N, C-alpha and C positions, 0 to 999 in steps of 0.2 A: 169280472167282466160284465159289461152292460147286458141287460136282459133283452135288448133289441139289437137287430143287426146294425152295425155302425156305417153310416154314410152310404147306404145302398143306393138311394136315389141319385146322389152326387156321382157315385161310381158309374151307374148305368148311363147317366147323361154324358159323362166323359167318354164312355165307350160308344156313344151314339145309338144305344139300343133302347127300345121302348120298355120302361120298367114293367108295364102291365103284361107285355109279351113274356118278359123274363119270369114274372110271377106264374103265368100259365104253364110255361115249360117246367119250372121247378115243381109245381103242383102235380103235373102229369107224370113226371119222372118218379116222384115220391109215391104217388098212388100206384103206379105200375109196380114199383118195388114191393110195397107193403102188401098188395093184393096177391102177388106171386108167392111171397113168403107165407101169407095166410092160407092160400090154397094148398101149399105143400104141407104145412104143419097141421092143417085141419084134416087133410086126407090121411096123414100118418097117425092121427089121434093124439097129437101133442097139444092141441088147443081145442077148446069146446066150440060148438057151432054158435053159441050165443056171443062169444067173443068176436067171432068173424062177422056176424051180423051187426054187432055194435060198431065195429071198425068201418064197415061199409057205410053206415049211417053218418059216422063222424066225417068220413072222407067226402061224402055227398054234401055235408054242410060246408066244408072248406071250399069245395068246388063251386058252391053257389054264391060265394062272396063276390060282390060286383068287382069287375076288373078295374074299375076306376078307384077302388078302395086303396087306402094308403098302407094296408097291411104289409109289413116288411119281413116278418118272421117266416122262416121255412115251415112247411106243414108239419114236420116231425116235432118241432118245438111247440107248435099250436096244439097238437094232439097230446103231448106230454103234459102241458100245463092244464089241459082240460080233464086230466085224470083218465085218459083212455086206457082201459084194462089190457088191451092187446099190446100196447107199447110197454106197459109194465111187465107183461109176460116175456116180451123180447129182451128187455133189460135184464130180467132175472136169468134168462137163458144164455145170453151172449155177453152181458155187460154193456154199459152205455157206450164205451169207446169202440168196441167191436161192432156194435149195431151201426154206429155212424160210419165206421170204416167199410162195412159191407155195402152201405148205401153209396158211399164214395166210389167203390169199385163198380157198382152198377152205373153210376153217372159217367165214370171215365170211359166205360165201354161205349156209351152213346156218343159222347163228345169226340172221342178219338175216331169213331167211325165217320163223323162229320168232317173232321180235319183231314182224314185219309181220303175221303171222297173228293174233297176240293183239290188236294195235292195230286191225286191220280188224274183228274180231268185237266188240271193245269199242265202236268207233264206231257200228256198227249198233245195238247194244243201247242206247247213249246216245240216239240219235235216237228210238227207240221210246219211251223214257221221256219225252222232251220232249212227245210227243203226249198224255200223260196229264195234263199240267199246263198246257195251252194258255192258260187264263184265270186262272192262279194268280199271286198277287203275291209279290214278294220285295223285301226291303230289303237293299241292299248294305252290308255291314259291313266296316270296316277296323279291325283290332285296335288298341285304344287310342284310337279316335276315335268320335264320334257317327255313327249311320247317316247316310249322305250321298246316297243315291240310291235310287230305286225303279224297278223294271222288271218285265217279264214273266219268270216263272220259266222258261218254255220257251225264252226267248231266251238265258238263261245256259247252259242245257243244250245248246242247239244250238251256242253258242260253244265249249263243251267239245268237242263232236264235231268242230268245225272245227279246234281245236288238235290233236286226235288225227289228223285228216286231214293237216294240215300236217306233223306229225312223220313220219307214214307216207310221205308223198310225198318228204320230204327224205331219209329213210333209203334209199328205193329209188333216188333220184337219185345219192347218193354211193356206194352199193354198185356201181352201174353203172360207176363210174370205175375200180374195182379188180377187177371180175368178169371178168378176163382173165388168160391165162397169161403170166407175166413171162418173156420169151424172150431177154433180153439175156445170152446164155450164151457160154461160151468155144467152144462147138462148133457154133453155128448161125449163123455170120456169113453163109454163102452159101446154106444150105438150111434153111428153117424148116418143111418139110413135116411132119417128125416132131412138132414142137411144136404145129403146127396140129391134128394128130391127137390129141395129149394134151389140148389145150383142148376139142376136141369130145367126147372121152370123159368129161371132167369136167363137161360142160354149160356151159362158159364161153363168153364172147362172142367169143373170138378171141385174138389176141396183143397184148401190151402192151410198149412200149419205154419205158424209164425210165432216165435217166442217173444218178440218185441213188437207189439202192435204199432203200426204207423211207419216202420222203417221202410218197408217195400213201397208204401205210398209216397213217402218223401223222396225215395230214389226215383220213382216214376216222374214226379213233377219236375225234379231237377234235370233229368235226362231229356224230358220233353222240352223244357225251356232252353236247354243248350242246343238241341237240334233245330228248333225253330229260330233261335237267335242267329245261328250260323247261316241258315237259309235267308233270313232277312238281310244279313250283311252282304251275301253274294248277290241278292236281288238288287240291292243298292249299287253294287259294283257294276252289274250288267246294265242297269238303267243309265249309269254315268257314261259307259262306253257308247251306248246307242245314241244318247243325246249329243255327246261330244262329236262323234263321227258323222252324224247326219245333220248337224247344226239345227237340231230341233229344240223348241222351247222346253224347259224343264216340266215334266209331268208332276205338278204339285201334289195331286192326290196320291199318285203312286209313291212318291217320295215320303209323303206324310204317313201313309199307311205302313210302309216299310219301317219307319221310325216307331210307329205305334206298336207294331208287332215286336220290335226289339224291346220297347219299354215294358210291354206286358210279359215278355219272356224273362226279363230281369226281375220283375216282381214275383213271378212264379218261382224263379231260382231261389229266392230268399225265403220261400215259404217254409214254415215249420209247424208241426202239430203242437197244440198247447201242452205245456209241461204239466199243468194241473188238470187231471181228468174231470170230466163233467159233460153232461149232454149239451148245455148251452155253448160252452167253449168249443167243443168238437163240431157242433153244427155250424157255428159262426165260421170256423176255419174252413169246413167243407164247402159252405156256400160261397165263401170268398174265392176259393179255387175254381169253382164252377163258373163264377162271373168272369174271372180272368180268362178261362178257356173260351167263354162266349165272346169276349173281346178279341181274342186271338183268331177265332174262327171268322169273325166279321172282317178283321184286317186281311186275313188270307183270301177271303172271297173277293174283296176289293182289289187286292194285288193281282189275283188271277185275271180278273176282268180288265183291269187297266193295262197290264203287261201284254195281254192279247191284243188290245187296241193299238198298242205301240208299234207293232210289227207290220201287219198287212198293208200293202199299198204304199204307205208312207216310206217304209224301209226301202222297197225296191227303187222308187224314184230317186231318193236322195243318194242311195248307194251307187246308182248308175253314174251320177255326176261325179262321185268320188273316184270311180274307175277311170273316167276320162281325165280327171285331174292327175291320177297316178301315171297314166301313159304319157301325158304331156310332160310330167316331171322327169321321167326317165329319158324321153327324147331330148329335152333341153339339156340335161346333164351330159348326155353322150355327145351332142353337138359341141357343147362348150369344151369338153375334153379333147375332141378331135381337133378343134381349132388351136388349142394349146399345144397339141402335138405337131402343128405345122400346116394343117390343111386350111384351104381358104374357106370362107363362110359357105360358099355354094357347094364345094366338095364335101364339107363336113355335113351339111344338111342333107344333101342327096344320098350320101353313103349311109347315114343313120336311118333315113326313111326307108331305104332299100333293105337294110338289116331287119328293121322291125316288121316290114311287110313280109319278108321271107319267113320270119319266125311265125307270124300269124297264119300265113298261107299253109304252112306245113305242120301247124300245131306243135311247134317246137318250143321248149324252154331254152333259155340262154345256154345252159350247159349241154344242150343237145346239138349245138352248132359247133363244128370243128374248124380249125384254122385253114385247112386246105379248101374249104368252101368259100372263103372270104372273097377271093378274086372273082369267083363266078357270080357272087351276089352283087359286088360293085368293085370296080378296079381300085378305088381310093380307100377301101376299107383296110384298117390296120388291125393286127392282133391286139393291140392296146385297147381298141374300141370294143372288141369282143370281150376282153377280160373285164373291162369296166361294166359292160352290159350284164355280165354274169354276177358281178359284185352287187350291182343295183337291184337285181331281181332275185338274188339268192333267197330272200325271205318274202318274196311276193306271193300272196295267196292266190293271185290270179294266174300265176304261172302254172303250166302243165307239170312243171317240176315238183309241185306240191300235191301231186296225185296221191302220194302215200298218205298225206294228211287227210285228203278227201276220203280215201278208202277207209282209214281208221274211223273217221267221223261217221261215215255211212254205216259201218259195221256196228259201232256203238249205238247209233240211232236205232237201228233195227232191233238190237237186243233190248234196248230200253222200251221201245214201242211194244214189243211182245210182252214185256212184264206189265206195262200199264194196261194193256188190253186184257190181259189175264185177270188182273185185279178188278177191272171195270165190271166184271160179272158179279163181284161181291159187293160193289158199292153202288148205291142208287145215284142217278144223275143229279138230283136235288132232293135231299131227304126232307121229310116233314119237319124235323127239328129245326134245321136252319131256316126254312121258309117261314115257320111260325115265329121264330125269334126275331127275324129281321123284317118281316112284313106285318107282324101282329095278326096273322091269320091262323089262329090255333083253336078255332071253334070246334074241331072234331075230337078234342081230347076229353070230353065229358064222360062221367061215369054213368052207367045204367043204374037206375034207382029202384027197380022192382025188388020187393022184399023176398030174397031167396038166398040160399047159402052156397050155391054153385059158384064160388068166387071167381073161377076162371072166366066166367062171362062178364065179370064186373071190371076187369082190367081195361084201361083205356086203350083205344086202337092206336098204337104208336108203332110206326113201321120199323124202327130200329130195334124193337124188342128182341126179336129172335135172330137178328143179323150177327154174323161173325166178322 
């Protein structure tokens, strides 16, 4: 395999992400990881102070490389090629593959928190949008087919929030499986206290024992890709329903980013750790996964913002027109049917108008009107007209007869909102990682360079470090 990262610049341009911002994020994450490990191993007496001091100086040198530089290699490879003694010690202690896998787990914790923060905020906003369209109707369209179902608009949006919640829950669950320090090392068969200290410094859940390195990590990326792929598909489905029902122009950016999320998810699903062990091969693979996750986070952020813009204001106005269209359609059908049954045009129109007015005045669904009331409503009304009215509105979301659906939707919405709000306490509104990557504002990730060995003070100030 090549000694340099393949096509990094092209990949980042395709993702629309600033390569220099990506370089800063990668450097900050690796520095955070290495200094935490150095602090724990140094405190437990497993490495000498001189090795920690040398590592600090090496990391300072990497951090000082101009951001406009074309350096493409991950910091871990740069350190290994420079002969960094601390890296050699870690390789001797854990092996090259497990060293990279532990860095991978540290990265996953950070990126997963970003993705979960976006999903959690998106879910809350989606539920708030559902309240604006509680009594709006929607016809479900399948491309290439006639409209085949009608339901409450709010139910569809609550279902969308449910998909977001399912995705978020699944990601948190699978992250928990690898959010531990991989300690099956060459040097910790009898005493794992130092590794427990490392796990604690990195905010991990403890130690993990795995007979086949890479299996858990491959499982994670495949599950993550499937969850986000399903969410991307459902997002495209909901977008189609909104644009078709409201006669809105296609939101090109929303559609494009949903496809982008799907593409990146497919790439992630096909990921495999290298069969030939080696630091270069493992680091190349790890770095590629991180870049894919960066692209997926960016796509999710755009989808959240664009889908939020799709609903307020525009939705209410267009849906109101559709309601009027629906009422006119029912009235026209009833009048035509009454005329077929033998009523004159005037009798048919007057009786149908009276029937609809009676239902509206008393907040009744069609199935709430009984035959004995027809003569009181209008002398020309026939049981046939009432029966037809019931048939036409049996699946009408605007009907009070759909109160059960409204109640179910409201109950589901309340449960989901409670879950999202509970999680919001664990996720920042906009973490520094995403902001830095997508706006190239990562100036606060520098290392302190005063010559001292208290390595905990040398770790970059990265907000996600201690987050769960």
